[in-house]
NUVOPA-222031 format. One record per residue (C-alpha): residue in three letters; chain; y, z, x. Coordinates in Angstrom, 2 decimals. Layout:
residues N
[ALA, A, [Y, Z, X]]
...
This chain:
residues 301
[MET, A, [53.75, -43.06, 4.59]]
[THR, A, [52.02, -42.86, 1.23]]
[ALA, A, [50.95, -39.49, -0.23]]
[PRO, A, [47.20, -40.00, 0.49]]
[GLY, A, [47.97, -41.10, 4.02]]
[LEU, A, [50.23, -38.09, 4.56]]
[ALA, A, [47.45, -35.76, 3.38]]
[LEU, A, [44.96, -37.29, 5.81]]
[PHE, A, [47.49, -37.08, 8.64]]
[CYS, A, [48.17, -33.39, 7.99]]
[ALA, A, [44.47, -32.67, 7.78]]
[SER, A, [43.80, -34.29, 11.14]]
[VAL, A, [46.67, -32.46, 12.81]]
[LEU, A, [45.59, -29.07, 11.44]]
[GLY, A, [41.92, -29.61, 12.35]]
[PHE, A, [40.21, -29.64, 8.95]]
[ALA, A, [39.09, -32.24, 6.47]]
[PRO, A, [40.31, -32.37, 2.88]]
[GLN, A, [37.95, -30.84, 0.34]]
[ASN, A, [36.53, -33.43, -2.03]]
[GLY, A, [34.42, -31.03, -4.14]]
[PRO, A, [33.81, -27.39, -5.00]]
[PRO, A, [33.08, -24.98, -2.12]]
[ALA, A, [29.46, -24.45, -1.15]]
[ALA, A, [27.74, -21.72, -3.14]]
[GLN, A, [27.27, -18.48, -1.26]]
[PRO, A, [23.78, -16.92, -1.13]]
[SER, A, [23.41, -14.41, -3.95]]
[VAL, A, [22.10, -10.89, -3.52]]
[ARG, A, [18.55, -10.45, -4.80]]
[THR, A, [17.13, -7.45, -6.57]]
[ASN, A, [13.64, -5.99, -6.46]]
[THR, A, [12.00, -3.41, -8.70]]
[VAL, A, [9.29, -0.94, -7.69]]
[TYR, A, [7.43, 1.47, -9.93]]
[VAL, A, [7.14, 5.02, -8.65]]
[SER, A, [5.81, 8.36, -9.85]]
[VAL, A, [7.39, 11.77, -9.27]]
[VAL, A, [5.50, 14.96, -10.05]]
[GLU, A, [6.04, 18.68, -9.68]]
[GLU, A, [3.84, 20.90, -7.52]]
[SER, A, [1.75, 21.59, -10.64]]
[GLY, A, [1.17, 17.86, -11.09]]
[ALA, A, [3.39, 17.62, -14.18]]
[PRO, A, [5.61, 14.52, -14.23]]
[VAL, A, [9.30, 14.87, -13.39]]
[THR, A, [11.22, 12.93, -16.04]]
[ASP, A, [14.93, 13.69, -15.51]]
[LEU, A, [15.77, 12.06, -12.17]]
[THR, A, [18.88, 9.90, -11.92]]
[ALA, A, [19.71, 6.88, -9.78]]
[ASP, A, [21.82, 8.87, -7.31]]
[GLU, A, [18.75, 10.98, -6.45]]
[PHE, A, [16.82, 7.96, -5.15]]
[ALA, A, [17.13, 6.18, -1.81]]
[VAL, A, [15.41, 2.97, -0.71]]
[LYS, A, [14.96, 1.53, 2.78]]
[GLU, A, [13.27, -1.65, 3.99]]
[ASP, A, [12.30, -1.62, 7.67]]
[GLY, A, [14.71, 1.29, 8.10]]
[HIS, A, [17.64, -0.56, 6.50]]
[ALA, A, [19.22, 1.17, 3.52]]
[ARG, A, [19.29, -0.79, 0.27]]
[GLU, A, [21.58, -0.13, -2.66]]
[VAL, A, [19.86, 1.41, -5.67]]
[VAL, A, [21.36, -0.33, -8.70]]
[GLY, A, [19.31, 1.13, -11.50]]
[VAL, A, [16.65, 3.72, -12.33]]
[THR, A, [14.99, 3.84, -15.74]]
[THR, A, [11.77, 5.11, -17.25]]
[ALA, A, [9.36, 2.20, -16.86]]
[SER, A, [8.95, 0.42, -20.18]]
[GLU, A, [7.43, -2.87, -19.00]]
[PRO, A, [3.85, -3.33, -20.29]]
[MET, A, [1.07, -2.66, -17.81]]
[HIS, A, [-1.85, -4.89, -16.96]]
[LEU, A, [-4.45, -2.21, -16.29]]
[MET, A, [-7.93, -3.03, -14.98]]
[ILE, A, [-10.56, -0.27, -15.19]]
[LEU, A, [-13.47, -0.68, -12.76]]
[VAL, A, [-16.47, 1.54, -13.54]]
[ASP, A, [-19.05, 2.08, -10.79]]
[ASP, A, [-21.20, 4.85, -12.31]]
[ASN, A, [-24.75, 3.84, -11.29]]
[GLY, A, [-25.78, 3.75, -14.95]]
[THR, A, [-25.03, 7.44, -15.51]]
[GLY, A, [-22.39, 6.99, -18.24]]
[LEU, A, [-20.38, 9.85, -16.69]]
[PHE, A, [-16.97, 8.26, -17.14]]
[ARG, A, [-17.38, 7.10, -20.75]]
[SER, A, [-15.92, 10.06, -22.66]]
[GLY, A, [-12.94, 10.54, -20.35]]
[LEU, A, [-12.15, 6.82, -20.35]]
[ILE, A, [-12.11, 6.58, -24.15]]
[GLN, A, [-9.53, 9.37, -24.27]]
[PHE, A, [-7.62, 7.72, -21.42]]
[VAL, A, [-7.17, 4.37, -23.19]]
[GLN, A, [-6.22, 6.10, -26.41]]
[GLN, A, [-3.45, 7.94, -24.57]]
[LEU, A, [-2.15, 4.59, -23.26]]
[GLN, A, [-2.17, 2.81, -26.63]]
[GLY, A, [0.89, 0.60, -26.87]]
[ARG, A, [1.65, 0.76, -23.15]]
[GLY, A, [0.24, -2.63, -22.19]]
[HIS, A, [-2.96, -4.62, -21.81]]
[ILE, A, [-6.23, -3.06, -20.61]]
[ALA, A, [-9.40, -4.70, -19.29]]
[VAL, A, [-12.71, -3.08, -18.32]]
[SER, A, [-15.35, -4.18, -15.82]]
[ALA, A, [-18.60, -2.51, -14.78]]
[VAL, A, [-20.01, -2.66, -11.26]]
[THR, A, [-23.72, -3.29, -11.73]]
[GLY, A, [-24.50, -4.89, -8.42]]
[GLN, A, [-21.86, -7.53, -9.02]]
[THR, A, [-18.80, -6.86, -11.18]]
[GLN, A, [-19.25, -7.71, -14.85]]
[LYS, A, [-16.24, -7.89, -17.18]]
[LEU, A, [-16.86, -6.02, -20.43]]
[VAL, A, [-13.54, -6.84, -22.10]]
[ASP, A, [-10.59, -8.95, -20.96]]
[TYR, A, [-6.99, -7.75, -21.14]]
[THR, A, [-6.08, -6.68, -24.64]]
[PRO, A, [-3.39, -4.41, -26.13]]
[ASP, A, [-5.90, -3.07, -28.69]]
[ALA, A, [-7.15, 0.32, -27.50]]
[SER, A, [-9.92, 0.33, -30.13]]
[VAL, A, [-11.41, -2.85, -28.67]]
[VAL, A, [-11.28, -1.34, -25.17]]
[ALA, A, [-12.85, 1.91, -26.39]]
[GLN, A, [-15.66, -0.05, -28.02]]
[ALA, A, [-16.40, -1.77, -24.69]]
[ILE, A, [-16.35, 1.57, -22.86]]
[SER, A, [-18.77, 3.04, -25.39]]
[THR, A, [-21.45, 0.67, -24.06]]
[LEU, A, [-21.32, 2.48, -20.72]]
[SER, A, [-23.92, 5.05, -21.72]]
[ALA, A, [-27.06, 5.85, -19.74]]
[ARG, A, [-28.61, 2.57, -18.58]]
[PRO, A, [-30.62, 1.19, -15.63]]
[ALA, A, [-29.29, 2.43, -12.30]]
[THR, A, [-28.19, 0.37, -9.30]]
[ASN, A, [-29.31, 2.79, -6.61]]
[ASP, A, [-28.82, 0.30, -3.80]]
[GLY, A, [-25.07, 0.14, -4.48]]
[GLY, A, [-22.80, -2.62, -5.68]]
[GLN, A, [-19.67, -4.63, -5.01]]
[LEU, A, [-16.80, -2.31, -5.90]]
[LEU, A, [-14.72, -3.70, -3.03]]
[GLU, A, [-15.14, -7.22, -4.38]]
[GLY, A, [-14.21, -5.94, -7.84]]
[ILE, A, [-10.92, -4.51, -6.55]]
[PHE, A, [-10.14, -7.72, -4.68]]
[GLN, A, [-10.86, -9.99, -7.65]]
[ALA, A, [-8.94, -7.76, -10.08]]
[SER, A, [-5.91, -7.96, -7.81]]
[LYS, A, [-6.25, -11.74, -7.50]]
[ASP, A, [-6.43, -12.04, -11.28]]
[GLN, A, [-3.35, -9.87, -11.75]]
[GLU, A, [-1.45, -12.05, -9.29]]
[ARG, A, [-2.56, -15.18, -11.15]]
[ARG, A, [-1.33, -13.70, -14.41]]
[ARG, A, [1.99, -12.79, -12.74]]
[ALA, A, [1.60, -9.29, -14.10]]
[VAL, A, [4.90, -7.41, -13.87]]
[ARG, A, [3.29, -3.97, -13.68]]
[PRO, A, [-0.34, -4.31, -12.53]]
[VAL, A, [-2.57, -1.24, -12.17]]
[ILE, A, [-6.19, -0.91, -11.02]]
[VAL, A, [-8.21, 2.24, -11.76]]
[ALA, A, [-11.51, 2.48, -9.86]]
[LEU, A, [-14.04, 5.14, -10.85]]
[THR, A, [-17.09, 5.52, -8.61]]
[VAL, A, [-20.03, 7.75, -7.81]]
[GLY, A, [-20.18, 6.35, -4.28]]
[GLY, A, [-23.14, 4.72, -2.58]]
[GLU, A, [-23.71, 1.59, -0.55]]
[GLU, A, [-21.31, -1.36, -0.65]]
[HIS, A, [-22.51, -4.96, -0.61]]
[SER, A, [-19.24, -6.90, -0.59]]
[THR, A, [-18.34, -8.57, 2.70]]
[ALA, A, [-14.59, -8.67, 1.97]]
[PRO, A, [-12.73, -7.15, 4.96]]
[ALA, A, [-10.49, -4.19, 4.23]]
[HIS, A, [-7.32, -5.84, 5.55]]
[GLN, A, [-7.81, -8.79, 3.21]]
[VAL, A, [-8.14, -6.54, 0.17]]
[LEU, A, [-5.16, -4.38, 1.17]]
[ASP, A, [-2.99, -7.46, 1.78]]
[GLN, A, [-3.97, -8.83, -1.63]]
[LEU, A, [-3.05, -5.55, -3.31]]
[ALA, A, [0.42, -5.72, -1.75]]
[LYS, A, [0.81, -9.39, -2.63]]
[SER, A, [-0.08, -8.82, -6.27]]
[ARG, A, [2.01, -5.62, -6.58]]
[SER, A, [-1.12, -3.84, -7.89]]
[VAL, A, [-1.19, -0.03, -7.75]]
[LEU, A, [-4.64, 1.41, -7.00]]
[TYR, A, [-5.91, 4.74, -8.35]]
[VAL, A, [-9.34, 6.07, -7.39]]
[ILE, A, [-11.47, 8.81, -8.96]]
[GLN, A, [-14.58, 9.42, -6.89]]
[ILE, A, [-17.40, 11.87, -7.55]]
[THR, A, [-18.76, 13.09, -4.23]]
[ASN, A, [-22.25, 13.96, -5.40]]
[SER, A, [-24.96, 12.14, -3.47]]
[ALA, A, [-27.52, 12.88, -6.17]]
[LEU, A, [-25.78, 10.44, -8.52]]
[ARG, A, [-26.60, 7.51, -6.25]]
[PRO, A, [-28.97, 8.35, -3.40]]
[THR, A, [-28.18, 6.64, -0.12]]
[VAL, A, [-30.75, 3.94, 0.59]]
[ALA, A, [-32.69, 4.03, 3.84]]
[ILE, A, [-31.05, 2.00, 6.61]]
[THR, A, [-33.64, -0.04, 8.53]]
[GLN, A, [-31.17, -1.71, 10.93]]
[SER, A, [-28.26, -0.08, 12.70]]
[ARG, A, [-25.84, -2.75, 11.56]]
[GLN, A, [-27.07, -2.83, 7.96]]
[LEU, A, [-24.21, -2.29, 5.48]]
[LEU, A, [-22.16, -0.44, 8.12]]
[GLY, A, [-19.22, -2.84, 8.05]]
[GLU, A, [-19.23, -3.07, 4.27]]
[ASN, A, [-19.19, 0.70, 3.84]]
[LEU, A, [-16.38, 1.11, 6.36]]
[ASN, A, [-14.33, -1.56, 4.56]]
[LEU, A, [-14.80, 0.14, 1.19]]
[SER, A, [-13.93, 3.55, 2.63]]
[GLU, A, [-10.73, 2.18, 4.13]]
[VAL, A, [-9.64, 0.49, 0.91]]
[LEU, A, [-10.39, 3.56, -1.23]]
[GLY, A, [-8.45, 5.72, 1.24]]
[GLU, A, [-5.55, 3.50, 2.28]]
[GLY, A, [-5.18, 1.42, -0.89]]
[PRO, A, [-3.75, 4.24, -3.03]]
[LYS, A, [-1.44, 5.37, -0.21]]
[GLN, A, [-0.06, 1.89, 0.41]]
[THR, A, [0.39, 0.93, -3.24]]
[GLY, A, [1.82, 4.16, -4.64]]
[GLY, A, [-1.31, 5.42, -6.39]]
[TRP, A, [-3.62, 8.31, -5.54]]
[ARG, A, [-7.25, 9.12, -4.80]]
[GLN, A, [-8.98, 12.11, -6.33]]
[GLN, A, [-12.36, 13.24, -5.03]]
[ILE, A, [-14.25, 15.63, -7.29]]
[VAL, A, [-17.62, 17.33, -6.89]]
[ALA, A, [-18.54, 17.62, -10.57]]
[SER, A, [-18.14, 15.40, -13.60]]
[THR, A, [-16.13, 18.11, -15.36]]
[GLY, A, [-13.05, 16.98, -13.42]]
[ILE, A, [-13.12, 13.44, -14.82]]
[VAL, A, [-11.35, 14.14, -18.12]]
[GLU, A, [-8.59, 16.16, -16.45]]
[GLY, A, [-8.09, 13.55, -13.73]]
[LEU, A, [-7.76, 10.74, -16.26]]
[ARG, A, [-5.47, 12.84, -18.47]]
[ARG, A, [-3.19, 13.44, -15.49]]
[LEU, A, [-3.22, 9.74, -14.65]]
[ALA, A, [-2.28, 8.74, -18.21]]
[ALA, A, [0.64, 11.19, -18.20]]
[GLU, A, [1.81, 9.84, -14.85]]
[LEU, A, [1.64, 6.18, -15.92]]
[LYS, A, [3.63, 6.93, -19.07]]
[THR, A, [6.46, 8.54, -17.12]]
[GLN, A, [6.87, 6.27, -14.10]]
[TYR, A, [10.31, 5.17, -12.93]]
[ALA, A, [11.41, 1.58, -12.46]]
[VAL, A, [13.67, 1.64, -9.38]]
[ALA, A, [15.81, -1.49, -8.93]]
[TYR, A, [17.53, -2.11, -5.60]]
[THR, A, [19.34, -4.95, -3.84]]
[ARG, A, [17.87, -7.13, -1.10]]
[PRO, A, [19.59, -9.55, 1.32]]
[PRO, A, [19.46, -13.28, 0.46]]
[LYS, A, [16.88, -13.81, 3.19]]
[SER, A, [14.52, -11.28, 4.69]]
[LYS, A, [11.28, -11.10, 6.60]]
[THR, A, [7.95, -11.03, 4.82]]
[THR, A, [6.57, -7.91, 6.48]]
[GLU, A, [9.05, -5.22, 5.45]]
[ARG, A, [8.06, -1.59, 5.36]]
[LEU, A, [9.29, 0.13, 2.23]]
[ASN, A, [10.43, 3.73, 1.98]]
[VAL, A, [11.46, 5.24, -1.34]]
[SER, A, [12.61, 8.85, -1.35]]
[VAL, A, [14.29, 11.39, -3.62]]
[THR, A, [16.71, 14.15, -2.75]]
[ARG, A, [15.24, 16.68, -5.17]]
[ARG, A, [13.17, 19.32, -3.44]]
[ASN, A, [9.66, 20.56, -4.23]]
[VAL, A, [8.52, 17.34, -5.88]]
[THR, A, [6.04, 14.68, -4.79]]
[LEU, A, [6.99, 11.01, -4.95]]
[ARG, A, [4.38, 8.24, -4.95]]
[ALA, A, [5.60, 4.74, -4.16]]
[PRO, A, [4.35, 1.65, -2.31]]
[ASN, A, [4.99, 1.67, 1.44]]
[LYS, A, [5.08, -2.12, 1.65]]
[VAL, A, [7.52, -4.36, -0.18]]
[PRO, A, [5.45, -5.50, -3.19]]
[GLY, A, [4.98, -9.20, -3.86]]
[ARG, A, [5.83, -10.28, -0.32]]
């Protein structure tokens, strides 16, 4: 029997076929990165955590944390201003963008009925500050606007740009909402785009009087959708919502936000080769007496 014939004979007797090529590639382990904030009880950022102090779970399954660093990736930060023409947020926002100079690209839109973009994403803080300076006292929109639509479209745009570290900051004086976007659609889009939502809301009805409702169903659904997104959006994405009763808290709130964004952690962890598309995410730290803010859904599903 020739050598090739002998090889085939042995293969058939032993129950396997000869290998004619390299073995099939095994599925590789994937990694995912989430951006989280950790602050002390005073609100000051915690900046000295190490990888062994973090734990990550998806749907209750532990994932291996393979790296923790101070986030250095540039942000794509959209500022949405819904101030009813009062100009209340202008001074605080100019300081805010100056504090974030060199940290990424910033865009600004104003909610005047519909959302109007004042400046597209740019790394130049002076250009952004110039756009914000136009938000002085101007005609009011007492019947409300489309802040919900602004959040949704900002998130869609960040997804289209494939922003690595997208952030949305919404500042509002409240009032009626005219967007018909359902809350679940906006929240799903935030998770899909990986956008983190922060909200600063002034709870002073005098800044935008509530219009008279002539029909029981008028604007009810829209207002409920906006309320849900402003409440649940920050929780689900790893941001926060601050409600203040006076404009004096704006500067401090934005200062705290700038400090937090500059000291976020990038937490990298492993994922199985294949996984479901609806995972719940839980990031935790072992250090006591600190507050961690992280998304509770796997971003970019």
